C-alpha positions in Angstrom: 11.2 -49.9 23.1 9.5 -52.1 20.3 7.9 -55.2 21.5 8.7 -58.6 20.4 6.0 -60.1 18.2 4.4 -63.3 19.2 4.5 -66.3 16.8 1.4 -66.5 14.6 -0.3 -69.2 16.8 -2.4 -66.3 18.1 -1.6 -67.0 21.8 0.1 -64.2 23.6 3.9 -64.3 24.1 5.1 -64.7 27.8 8.5 -63.2 28.8 10.2 -65.2 31.6 13.0 -63.1 33.2 15.6 -65.1 34.9 18.0 -63.3 37.3 21.6 -64.3 37.9 23.6 -65.4 41.0 24.0 -63.1 44.0 20.6 -61.4 42.8 17.0 -61.8 43.1 13.9 -60.8 41.0 14.3 -57.2 42.0 16.9 -57.2 39.3 14.0 -56.9 36.8 12.1 -54.3 38.7 12.7 -51.5 36.1 12.0 -53.8 33.0 8.7 -55.4 34.1 6.7 -52.3 33.8 8.2 -51.4 30.5 7.3 -54.9 28.9 3.8 -54.9 30.5 3.3 -51.4 29.1 3.6 -52.7 25.5 1.1 -55.5 26.4 3.4 -58.4 27.1 2.8 -61.0 29.7 5.8 -61.1 32.1 6.8 -63.5 34.7 10.0 -63.1 36.9 10.2 -66.3 39.1 12.8 -66.5 41.8 15.8 -68.3 40.5 16.6 -71.0 43.2 20.4 -70.8 42.7 20.9 -74.5 43.5 23.0 -75.4 40.4 22.4 -75.0 36.7 20.5 -78.4 36.2 18.2 -77.9 39.2 17.6 -74.2 38.4 16.9 -75.0 34.7 14.3 -77.7 35.6 12.4 -75.2 37.8 12.5 -72.6 35.1 11.5 -75.0 32.3 8.6 -76.0 34.8 7.7 -72.3 35.0 7.8 -72.0 31.2 5.8 -75.2 30.5 3.1 -73.8 32.9 2.5 -70.8 30.6 -0.2 -71.0 28.0 1.4 -70.1 24.8 4.9 -69.2 23.6 7.6 -68.2 25.9 10.7 -66.1 25.4 13.3 -66.8 28.2 15.6 -63.8 29.1 18.6 -64.6 31.3 21.1 -62.2 33.0 24.5 -63.4 34.0 24.2 -66.9 35.5 20.6 -66.9 34.4 22.0 -67.4 30.8 23.3 -70.8 31.5 20.0 -71.6 33.2 17.8 -70.6 30.2 20.1 -72.4 27.8 19.3 -75.7 29.6 15.6 -74.7 30.4 15.1 -73.7 26.8 15.8 -77.1 25.6 13.5 -78.8 28.2 10.3 -76.8 27.6 8.4 -77.3 24.3 6.9 -73.8 24.3 10.0 -71.9 24.5 10.4 -69.9 21.2 13.6 -68.0 21.9 16.5 -67.1 24.3 17.7 -63.6 25.1 20.9 -63.3 26.8 21.8 -60.0 28.8 25.5 -59.9 29.8 25.2 -63.6 30.3 26.9 -67.0 30.2 26.0 -68.9 27.1 27.3 -72.5 27.2 27.8 -74.2 23.9 26.2 -77.7 23.5 28.2 -80.1 25.7 29.8 -77.2 27.7 29.1 -76.5 31.2 29.5 -73.4 33.5 32.6 -74.7 35.0 34.2 -74.9 31.5 33.4 -71.4 30.8 34.7 -70.1 34.1 38.0 -72.1 33.9 39.3 -69.9 31.2 39.2 -66.7 33.5 40.8 -65.7 36.8 38.8 -66.7 39.7 35.9 -64.4 40.8 33.5 -64.5 43.7 31.0 -66.3 41.5 33.6 -68.8 40.0 34.7 -69.8 43.6 31.2 -70.2 44.8 29.5 -71.9 41.8 28.6 -75.6 42.1 29.1 -77.9 39.3 25.8 -78.8 37.6 
């Protein structure tokens, strides 16, 4: 695994891992030690799973409290969350999507889900 390089500001890069719906921070249990082993700071906050806008506000707050640049990583529903959070936190330098929802500007999660047959996630997700 090659480590992402931090911007030239000299401050350490922090990776913020955001899990998806029907999951918790244990999703990242195997990833965290790998990232830390190459010297990266890692945070894996519990995604509250209360709606995209609410969850994104929380994740943006986590990112904003980090000293230095932040790379947001989202899995599944976490992708929609980091898309919104990344626009709200000034120190976010990038977004990484892992099998995730990636809404376009002006598109919401309901728009994305409407194009597919109902799944357990689609029937339980609340509009933002």
